[in-house]
KOLKELO-536732 format. One line per 10 residues: number of its first residue (from 1); their letters; for each residue x, y, z of C-alpha. Coordinates in steps of 0.1 Angstrom, whole numbers, padded with zeros to 4 digits, always signed. Example, Ala and Ser with C-alpha at 12.3 -4.5 7.8 and 13.67 -1.06 7.14 Angstrom:
1 = as = +0123/-0045/+0078  +0137/-0011/+0071
//
This chain:
1 = xxxxxxxxxx = +0412/+1436/-0531  +0383/+1446/-0553  +0361/+1478/-0543  +0340/+1486/-0565  +0309/+1512/-0552  +0280/+1540/-0559  +0282/+1579/-0552  +0250/+1582/-0533  +0256/+1619/-0529  +0276/+1651/-0540
11 = xxxxxxxxxx = +0275/+1684/-0521  +0292/+1718/-0526  +0287/+1750/-0504  +0298/+1786/-0502  +0320/+1806/-0477  +0294/+1827/-0458  +0294/+1840/-0422  +0274/+1815/-0394  +0284/+1826/-0362  +0294/+1852/-0342
21 = xxxxxxxxxx = +0328/+1863/-0336  +0338/+1831/-0359  +0353/+1830/-0393  +0335/+1822/-0423  +0330/+1786/-0432  +0315/+1768/-0458  +0305/+1730/-0442  +0272/+1738/-0451  +0271/+1718/-0482  +0238/+1713/-0505
31 = xxxxxxxxxx = +0234/+1683/-0523  +0231/+1685/-0562  +0229/+1657/-0586  +0261/+1664/-0610  +0277/+1667/-0633  +0301/+1684/-0615  +0337/+1696/-0627  +0364/+1685/-0607  +0398/+1699/-0610  +0427/+1698/-0589
41 = xxxxxxxxxx = +0415/+1718/-0562  +0378/+1699/-0559  +0348/+1710/-0574  +0349/+1743/-0597  +0312/+1755/-0578  +0327/+1746/-0543  +0337/+1768/-0518  +0368/+1771/-0489  +0366/+1793/-0466  +0401/+1789/-0450
51 = xxxxxxxxxx = +0424/+1779/-0478  +0456/+1770/-0451  +0432/+1742/-0435  +0411/+1735/-0464  +0408/+1722/-0499  +0438/+1726/-0522  +0453/+1701/-0540  +0454/+1674/-0510  +0421/+1683/-0496  +0408/+1686/-0529
61 = xxxxxxxxxx = +0375/+1664/-0520  +0362/+1653/-0491  +0346/+1619/-0487  +0324/+1606/-0457  +0307/+1571/-0455  +0272/+1575/-0456  +0270/+1547/-0436  +0283/+1562/-0402  +0256/+1585/-0399  +0235/+1554/-0383
71 = xxxxxxxxxx = +0262/+1553/-0353  +0255/+1589/-0348  +0219/+1592/-0352  +0220/+1564/-0326  +0243/+1582/-0302  +0224/+1615/-0304  +0187/+1603/-0315  +0178/+1642/-0304  +0195/+1652/-0334  +0188/+1625/-0358
81 = xxxxxxxxxx = +0172/+1646/-0380  +0205/+1666/-0390  +0226/+1636/-0385  +0221/+1626/-0423  +0245/+1623/-0456  +0259/+1661/-0463  +0255/+1665/-0424  +0296/+1670/-0420  +0308/+1692/-0447  +0320/+1663/-0471
91 = xxxxxxxxxx = +0314/+1666/-0508  +0313/+1630/-0511  +0287/+1605/-0498  +0286/+1563/-0510  +0272/+1528/-0492  +0291/+1499/-0484  +0328/+1514/-0476  +0343/+1528/-0447  +0377/+1537/-0434  +0385/+1499/-0428
101 = xxxxxxxxxx = +0380/+1489/-0464  +0407/+1519/-0480  +0441/+1520/-0475  +0466/+1553/-0477  +0472/+1556/-0516  +0443/+1538/-0526  +0434/+1549/-0564  +0400/+1554/-0576  +0379/+1557/-0611  +0353/+1576/-0602
111 = xxxxxxxxxx = +0331/+1594/-0630  +0356/+1604/-0656  +0382/+1611/-0630  +0411/+1599/-0614  +0418/+1605/-0574  +0440/+1596/-0545  +0434/+1589/-0510  +0460/+1608/-0492  +0448/+1620/-0456  +0422/+1612/-0431
121 = xxxxxxxxxx = +0400/+1639/-0422  +0411/+1660/-0383  +0378/+1672/-0374  +0380/+1708/-0359  +0357/+1732/-0338  +0336/+1741/-0371  +0319/+1707/-0370  +0306/+1713/-0332  +0295/+1748/-0341  +0275/+1735/-0373
131 = xxxxxxxxxx = +0260/+1697/-0359  +0253/+1715/-0328  +0268/+1687/-0306  +0295/+1701/-0288  +0314/+1665/-0284  +0309/+1662/-0317  +0352/+1669/-0329  +0364/+1646/-0302  +0338/+1623/-0305  +0348/+1618/-0345
141 = xxxxxxxxxx = +0384/+1617/-0335  +0381/+1589/-0309  +0353/+1573/-0333  +0381/+1571/-0362  +0351/+1580/-0378  +0365/+1608/-0399  +0362/+1599/-0440  +0390/+1609/-0461  +0405/+1633/-0487  +0412/+1629/-0518
151 = xxxxxxxxxx = +0437/+1643/-0539  +0431/+1644/-0578  +0454/+1631/-0600  +0425/+1640/-0633  +0402/+1660/-0636  +0369/+1652/-0650  +0330/+1650/-0644  +0310/+1632/-0615  +0276/+1628/-0609  +0252/+1611/-0585
161 = xxxxxxxxxx = +0250/+1576/-0597  +0286/+1572/-0606  +0309/+1542/-0599  +0336/+1545/-0577  +0365/+1515/-0584  +0395/+1508/-0572  +0424/+1507/-0594  +0458/+1509/-0574  +0467/+1502/-0537  +0499/+1508/-0534
171 = xxxxxxxxxx = +0499/+1504/-0494  +0481/+1478/-0488  +0492/+1475/-0453  +0482/+1509/-0444  +0444/+1509/-0438  +0433/+1542/-0435  +0418/+1529/-0401  +0451/+1520/-0389  +0467/+1556/-0401  +0439/+1581/-0384
181 = xxxxxxxxxx = +0439/+1559/-0352  +0476/+1567/-0356  +0470/+1603/-0364  +0453/+1612/-0329  +0472/+1583/-0309  +0491/+1606/-0282  +0511/+1579/-0272  +0524/+1565/-0311  +0550/+1540/-0313  +0574/+1567/-0335
191 = xxxxxxxxxx = +0591/+1544/-0351  +0554/+1538/-0362  +0552/+1569/-0370  +0582/+1572/-0390  +0571/+1545/-0413  +0539/+1560/-0418  +0555/+1597/-0426  +0575/+1576/-0453  +0545/+1567/-0475  +0550/+1584/-0504
201 = xxxxxxxxxx = +0511/+1594/-0513  +0508/+1604/-0479  +0498/+1645/-0474  +0524/+1667/-0465  +0507/+1683/-0435  +0500/+1640/-0426  +0538/+1636/-0432  +0552/+1665/-0413  +0530/+1657/-0383  +0541/+1620/-0383
211 = xxxxxxxxxx = +0574/+1633/-0390  +0567/+1652/-0354  +0554/+1621/-0339  +0587/+1600/-0351  +0605/+1624/-0323  +0603/+1604/-0290  +0588/+1629/-0266  +0567/+1649/-0287  +0537/+1663/-0277  +0508/+1678/-0296
221 = xxxxxxxxx = +0488/+1700/-0284  +0447/+1701/-0304  +0431/+1725/-0281  +0432/+1757/-0310  +0416/+1728/-0336  +0387/+1711/-0314  +0383/+1744/-0297  +0386/+1772/-0319  +0408/+1791/-0293
//
């Protein structure tokens, strides 16, 4: 499958205190035209407040399709002015490519970089805190409109207007929308979980999660992630 898309937005931010009684966050990103230098851990001018769950080699860049914002604005029209590209803390925005169009392990040449999809996003309590929509984390999870994370195989520069060209697809049977749905399915067939866990390009954290889901009777508690408790 040929995928050639164009970067329509780049976003970076700094960690800061945003909510009383909560840890700092860098979810508030600002649009920049680039060029931005991309290293193995992400854009050099971007920050993550909690490196245990954000950033690092397997969450170097978060890509969110701008196509999804029309869905969110229609769902919450009273918040439509804030439900625009860059509104969810993503680093890269595009039009015309979404979770159903890409697969785990897809490699893309973006600008002078080479990146690889290794997992979807797991929305957490910071998303509703940021958007001021209490249901947003669970709504994103249920909708499958999560976007995805890249690991960086070759660093370089990215600017708005750069092309995003698919160069390799090692796991064509595992489109990202299927993997994301499986990640959040509490009744996932253990054999499917085991098959996903065996995918070589999968991030270590999602591999561990699917290995747990491959055990009969496993039940996942998502309260802390979704509610921040």
